[in-house]
Phi, psi and omega in degrees: 000153173294147179217124182229135169270185173293140183250110185220131181058029179083007186238145173277129176246099182298150181248182177258334176244144186228151170250126185254145181252127175254137180309135186297321179298322173297324178295328181284324179289318187208081186298309183295317176298323181290319178300317179297319181298314181301314181290325177297321178291315183290335174271355180087006180284341179228132184284147182303322186288348176261003184289147178285170181299335182292346176273120189250349176181174175213154180229139176293140176277118181284149175251183184302329181293320178287324174300316181289323179297323176298319178289323174302308182293327174295325183292316180300314181291329185298322183289329180282313187288329182291338179275353178290143178308153177301323180299318177296319177294322177290326173304326178301315180289329173296317178297314181301317180299316182296318179292318176301316181292318182297318182260027185304311183287330175300312181300309179303311175305315179295322177291327174297318180290336170272002168113002177280127170311138190306318184295327182281327174300328178283332175294316176298317178295326179290325178298315176304321182282329178290323185290340181241016186291167179305310179297324179289325180288322177297316178302308183290324174298328179291336182272351190270340189199137175224123173247142180222130184255132171246182185303324182234009186217145167251116184254130180227133167251125185220163171249134191248136183303149178281328179137256177254125182247128178254134181237124178246097188280167179284171180279337173261150181047048187289327186290310184297327180276328181291328182292351166301342184294335181299333177285325174297323174294320180300323177297343180110006176280159161267149189237127175244123189244131172259112173283118180304139184291341173283337178205069183273337195295313179295324175299308184300313187294310187291321181294319184290322189264348181240301183291312178305308177298329177295311177303316183297317186298333186253007173079028179275154178293142181299324179294354175292351183227126170229140180226125180230140168265108190216161178298131183301301189296317175301317184293308182299320177300315180297323178291321176296324185279338191280134178284353186277336190275136176254315185229151171227118173271123191234131177240134180170192178289159184289323179301307180290325182296311179303316176295318176296319173308317179291324173298322175299315185289324180295328180273359178087018180255155176263118179272135175241107197256127176242091197246202185295151164253165170206066195288153181239137175245119177264133178239119188264171187288346175253019185281160172283110187286327179292317181287320173304315181296318170311309178295324182289332175301339179301341177303334185263354178303132181060028180065026179075003182268044179228124191296338190256015176273159179295133178249338175219139173250138171241118189240131181305136184296338176298332186239005192296315183296323180290318182296319181292328175291316174296325179290319176304309186297321178288324180300325180295339182276347185275125191227157167285177176164185176279147185306329185286340186286129189297329189272356181292127169236344174274137178248159181297146177238122185283319186269056181302325177299319179292321174303315182294326183292316181294318176297314184291328175298319183291317181296316180292342179264013175108350181294159181242131176287118178270316179198160178086204175106346190256154166279138185239156169268184187294340184261011177079006176272139178303130185215090185292348184253311184246008187293126181266359180242158176246134181289134175312127187233129181242128177241144169264129175239118183269120174104129176296313183293123183087354183296324181277010166292342180268131183294335178294330178266327187284327191232152171296132182258332181064036177227165173280068180226120183239110172278128186253111182270127180239113175308141182284162178307318179293350179258009182281340175293128182055047186295318181298317175298324181291320179294320176297325168296321180297316174301315184291335184269004172297129182301331185258170181195054173285287181211154180228165180207160182224141168237120183198160178251332185284121178305326181292319177302308178305310186293324177289323179290317179297319184291325192265338181279114177256341184285143172101162178261351179209139180233120184237145180235122176060051191203162170306140183284328185248357179298145179265148181228149170295151180077309181295153180285150178260339188228172173093148180179188185257173175063223182287355176282317186239358178077188178302127181081007183294148181195180172310131189258103168263106183300332177298322180275322181288339179255024173223175184215150183291141177213136168258148185229135169234132175243116185250154173225117173080019179269132169272124185306319183298319177297322181303321187277313193254345189305316181292328175292318179296318177300315183296321182289329182274348182291000000 
């Protein structure tokens, strides 16, 4: 099995306590037996050499001393690494990109072993490559420095690294999200990562196998990267209290994240918040309905437990019935299964009780059930008691006014539940403006999308929608593209000051520099005033 200690100052530090990872498909086949095995290993009742093949790895649990040691080594490395030329730091991302391409299958296999359906694991791996592609690198490099020469001065506007950046990834999609840290490194920061105890193995393995070698290849200090599997409350408190920490990249729910961001500001840290989404996809009356329905089924990928899937559809009343029929037909083909199986798109959902509460509230509030709503077992059979999966569920909500009285529309649900809002007949006057206002009034703002044929509609929608970090037209809602951001947004998605998140920009700050030759200070202050007086 894979085995990782804490990674601090370029060294592996074995621990006395370990967290073991059991293959997700084994958990699905025998949940209680897998839990017994995991607990037996972690409590010392079973020796590591006696672990069955379903146990794929272990990570040492860091204590408060290792958390502090990681911050100390990061602070030392940040001073050296921030002075490296921009070209060297951009070369880091290029080397990382090449390693990610080379180790693509390894990355995908590890995601699958942690429970990501294979097709979605490949999508996440594609996102890692798009996010570090040559066009993306060129764009971000262009944002880091601008030079202007005058007769006596070299003027520079540049972005300077903040210093020590700590990254707390989410418990879902840990690998893809933690690899955003390569851009914090490219800005010239040192990076400290907390691998969540619920899913540490992928984080430990990928950072050690991709980012650490890339740092070595460009001559960066090894201490620029530290990775720890540690207790969340203790670690976050240490980060907030440490004078060595400059930024904290935090992934999580909006309520907790906004509160944590306020604590960061109070402690003098810059929060970079990646919180909930509640994305809206609008379908107009002249849209390609087959393609629009195909895009809307992305709402169910990973059982809706992906922050960037569409969470609400707003559909023109003239095509609502036709679109709903197409959507119901496509939804029926989306099924659960073991992560290794190529057709699997649904993942287990732990809070099925909360799903039922949200669905019941919507139906009691006047929504209509179009399809779905049942618990399923891994073979797609209905199982109201023990089913770990949820059937893709579509509800129809009539009227923009009052739609957000329903939790299914107002908040991110993290279930395979898609409310389709159909404007009422009395709302059709000035409908496009009303829909744009509905999108802009969303409390969240990760990404939004539109399906339409009319250039006028597209132009008015693009000009009017201010909410969100990404806006897509006639395209996959979740597909990754070079140059455009993958993360970040407004409102409850990014908190105060939230916007599209390019970590290289968010973990650095603007600075102006003037280097002069032969300039008399008095002339620099008064010369223009004297010329004006004599004119």
